[in-house]
N, C-alpha and C positions, 0 to 999 in steps of 0.2 A: 478699156480699163481706166479707172480713175488714177490720177497721179498720187501714189502712196509715198509718203516721206518716212524713211526708215532710219533708225538710230540705235546705237548701243548705249545702254544705261548701266554701266558696271556697278554703280553704287547700290542698285537693287537687283543685280544679277539677272538682267533680262535685256532682250532686244525689243524695241517698240516700233509700232507702225502708226502713223497718224494720217488722217484725211482732214483737210481744211483745219488743221491745228488741233483737232480732237483725237484723243487716244482711241484708235480703232482696234488694236490688238497687241499682243505681246507674246514672246516666247521666253519662258523662264529656264534658267540653267543653274547647275552647280559645277564648280571647278575642282579638279584634282590636279596633281602635277602633270599627268599625261592626258587628261580627258576634259572635254566639255560635255556634261551630261544634261541633255535637254529633257526636262521633267514635265513641262506643261506648256501648251500653246492655247491661246484663247483669242477669238475674234468676236467682238461685240456683235450682237444680233443685227443691229442696224447697218452693219458693214459687210454682212455675209454676201458672198457671190460677187464681190468687187475686186478680187485679186489681192486682198490684204494678206491672207495667210501665205500665199505663194511668194509675194514680195518679201514678207518677213522671213520665210524659210531661206530663200535665195540669199538675202542680205546677211543673215546670221551665219550661214554655211560659208559664204564667200569671206566673211570676216575671220572665221576660224581658219580657213585655208590660207588667208593672207598672213596670219600670225605665224603659221608654220610650226608651231610648237606642240599642238595638241591634236588628238583625234576626237571623234564625236561618238558618244553613246546615246542613241536616240531612244530613250525610254518613252517619250511622248509619242503616241500613235500618229499624230499629224506629221511630225517631222520624219518619223520612220517611213510613213507612207509616201511622203514627198520625195524622199531620197530614192525609194523604190521606183518611182515614176521618172526620176531624173538620174539615170545610172552614172552620169558624168560626175556625180558627187559621192558615189559608192566608195571611192578611195579614202574618203575622210572617216569612214566608219571603222571604229576599233574592232579588231578581231576579238571574238568572245573568249573569255578565259577558258582554258581547257577544263572539261568536265561540267561546263555550264550548258544548260539546255536553252536553245533559242526558241521563242514561240513563233 
């Protein structure tokens, strides 16, 4: 796996991953008082299969955990799937509101 540099860019509400200084991918989110809602994750085609998405997901979720103030609502299929494959992050996922159907 290539060395992926990850960072939080709160000015544009996203986490970013870079390879060799180039933006390789990002995970966008929205904030509420209780939640970090991951809405979209994108990895540029040129960087597919190089661990960018996984590094991005791990960094973003570790950052949410470190803040200790919010839970995660993974609307983005990539983040949702990543959490399902890494159950040690399941505790970060917000309980669905009662009466809501989970897909």
